[in-house]
MIKOLKE-370091 format. One record per residue (C-alpha): z, y, x; residue number from 1. Coordinates in Angstrom, 3 decimals. Layout:
MIKOLKE-370091
<r><c3>Z</c3><c2>Y</c2><c1>X</c1><seq>NUM</seq></r>
...
end
This chain:
MIKOLKE-370091
<r><c3>145.982</c3><c2>49.739</c2><c1>107.064</c1><seq>1</seq></r>
<r><c3>147.441</c3><c2>52.908</c2><c1>108.481</c1><seq>2</seq></r>
<r><c3>146.599</c3><c2>56.261</c2><c1>106.916</c1><seq>3</seq></r>
<r><c3>146.368</c3><c2>59.790</c2><c1>108.344</c1><seq>4</seq></r>
<r><c3>147.261</c3><c2>63.062</c2><c1>106.631</c1><seq>5</seq></r>
<r><c3>144.979</c3><c2>65.782</c2><c1>108.023</c1><seq>6</seq></r>
<r><c3>145.559</c3><c2>69.475</c2><c1>107.256</c1><seq>7</seq></r>
<r><c3>143.277</c3><c2>72.371</c2><c1>108.208</c1><seq>8</seq></r>
<r><c3>145.512</c3><c2>75.017</c2><c1>109.817</c1><seq>9</seq></r>
<r><c3>143.016</c3><c2>77.450</c2><c1>111.344</c1><seq>10</seq></r>
<r><c3>139.916</c3><c2>79.116</c2><c1>109.970</c1><seq>11</seq></r>
<r><c3>136.473</c3><c2>77.738</c2><c1>110.735</c1><seq>12</seq></r>
<r><c3>135.060</c3><c2>81.260</c2><c1>111.143</c1><seq>13</seq></r>
<r><c3>133.661</c3><c2>81.840</c2><c1>114.611</c1><seq>14</seq></r>
<r><c3>133.608</c3><c2>78.171</c2><c1>115.617</c1><seq>15</seq></r>
<r><c3>130.457</c3><c2>76.195</c2><c1>116.430</c1><seq>16</seq></r>
<r><c3>128.458</c3><c2>74.699</c2><c1>113.577</c1><seq>17</seq></r>
<r><c3>129.218</c3><c2>71.168</c2><c1>114.768</c1><seq>18</seq></r>
<r><c3>132.969</c3><c2>71.786</c2><c1>114.351</c1><seq>19</seq></r>
<r><c3>132.444</c3><c2>73.337</c2><c1>110.911</c1><seq>20</seq></r>
<r><c3>130.346</c3><c2>70.345</c2><c1>109.859</c1><seq>21</seq></r>
<r><c3>132.953</c3><c2>67.912</c2><c1>111.175</c1><seq>22</seq></r>
<r><c3>135.772</c3><c2>69.639</c2><c1>109.283</c1><seq>23</seq></r>
<r><c3>133.734</c3><c2>69.656</c2><c1>106.086</c1><seq>24</seq></r>
<r><c3>132.849</c3><c2>65.972</c2><c1>106.549</c1><seq>25</seq></r>
<r><c3>136.580</c3><c2>65.259</c2><c1>106.681</c1><seq>26</seq></r>
<r><c3>136.917</c3><c2>67.106</c2><c1>103.360</c1><seq>27</seq></r>
<r><c3>138.523</c3><c2>70.237</c2><c1>104.808</c1><seq>28</seq></r>
<r><c3>136.809</c3><c2>73.276</c2><c1>103.346</c1><seq>29</seq></r>
<r><c3>139.520</c3><c2>75.913</c2><c1>103.446</c1><seq>30</seq></r>
<r><c3>142.726</c3><c2>76.639</c2><c1>105.313</c1><seq>31</seq></r>
<r><c3>145.691</c3><c2>74.690</c2><c1>103.974</c1><seq>32</seq></r>
<r><c3>143.596</c3><c2>71.882</c2><c1>102.490</c1><seq>33</seq></r>
<r><c3>145.088</c3><c2>68.436</c2><c1>103.128</c1><seq>34</seq></r>
<r><c3>143.321</c3><c2>65.077</c2><c1>102.922</c1><seq>35</seq></r>
<r><c3>144.450</c3><c2>61.499</c2><c1>103.508</c1><seq>36</seq></r>
<r><c3>142.027</c3><c2>59.239</c2><c1>105.355</c1><seq>37</seq></r>
<r><c3>142.128</c3><c2>55.719</c2><c1>106.769</c1><seq>38</seq></r>
<r><c3>142.971</c3><c2>55.495</c2><c1>110.458</c1><seq>39</seq></r>
<r><c3>139.652</c3><c2>54.338</c2><c1>111.905</c1><seq>40</seq></r>
<r><c3>138.006</c3><c2>55.096</c2><c1>115.253</c1><seq>41</seq></r>
<r><c3>135.388</c3><c2>57.255</c2><c1>113.489</c1><seq>42</seq></r>
<r><c3>138.015</c3><c2>59.404</c2><c1>111.762</c1><seq>43</seq></r>
<r><c3>140.041</c3><c2>59.673</c2><c1>114.996</c1><seq>44</seq></r>
<r><c3>136.914</c3><c2>60.907</c2><c1>116.792</c1><seq>45</seq></r>
<r><c3>136.277</c3><c2>63.511</c2><c1>114.098</c1><seq>46</seq></r>
<r><c3>139.898</c3><c2>64.687</c2><c1>114.276</c1><seq>47</seq></r>
<r><c3>139.642</c3><c2>64.867</c2><c1>118.062</c1><seq>48</seq></r>
<r><c3>136.611</c3><c2>67.161</c2><c1>117.716</c1><seq>49</seq></r>
<r><c3>138.575</c3><c2>69.673</c2><c1>115.605</c1><seq>50</seq></r>
<r><c3>142.064</c3><c2>68.938</c2><c1>116.979</c1><seq>51</seq></r>
<r><c3>142.676</c3><c2>72.631</c2><c1>117.737</c1><seq>52</seq></r>
<r><c3>142.113</c3><c2>73.468</c2><c1>114.037</c1><seq>53</seq></r>
<r><c3>144.084</c3><c2>70.721</c2><c1>112.292</c1><seq>54</seq></r>
<r><c3>147.476</c3><c2>69.056</c2><c1>112.184</c1><seq>55</seq></r>
<r><c3>147.678</c3><c2>65.295</c2><c1>112.004</c1><seq>56</seq></r>
<r><c3>150.429</c3><c2>63.110</c2><c1>110.562</c1><seq>57</seq></r>
<r><c3>150.489</c3><c2>59.341</c2><c1>110.562</c1><seq>58</seq></r>
<r><c3>151.773</c3><c2>58.008</c2><c1>107.250</c1><seq>59</seq></r>
<r><c3>154.161</c3><c2>55.069</c2><c1>107.121</c1><seq>60</seq></r>
<r><c3>153.195</c3><c2>52.198</c2><c1>104.871</c1><seq>61</seq></r>
<r><c3>156.116</c3><c2>53.169</c2><c1>102.593</c1><seq>62</seq></r>
<r><c3>154.831</c3><c2>56.749</c2><c1>102.221</c1><seq>63</seq></r>
<r><c3>151.313</c3><c2>55.470</c2><c1>101.679</c1><seq>64</seq></r>
<r><c3>152.399</c3><c2>53.212</c2><c1>98.817</c1><seq>65</seq></r>
<r><c3>154.418</c3><c2>55.973</c2><c1>97.134</c1><seq>66</seq></r>
<r><c3>151.454</c3><c2>58.354</c2><c1>97.326</c1><seq>67</seq></r>
<r><c3>153.262</c3><c2>61.020</c2><c1>99.321</c1><seq>68</seq></r>
end
């Protein structure tokens, strides 16, 4: 299964509560925090909600196996 590397690049201060809650549900609590999640429709929808605050990278299967 494909994996996504999601990094919070902008502060959550001043954004609606729903966007703050979505970022925290992804595991992004502070700027610079990076998480790796499975590429599912639910995660894609959450990333789409906060797309202006995060960067998204799709990991190759090789990178995923090496743990990069």
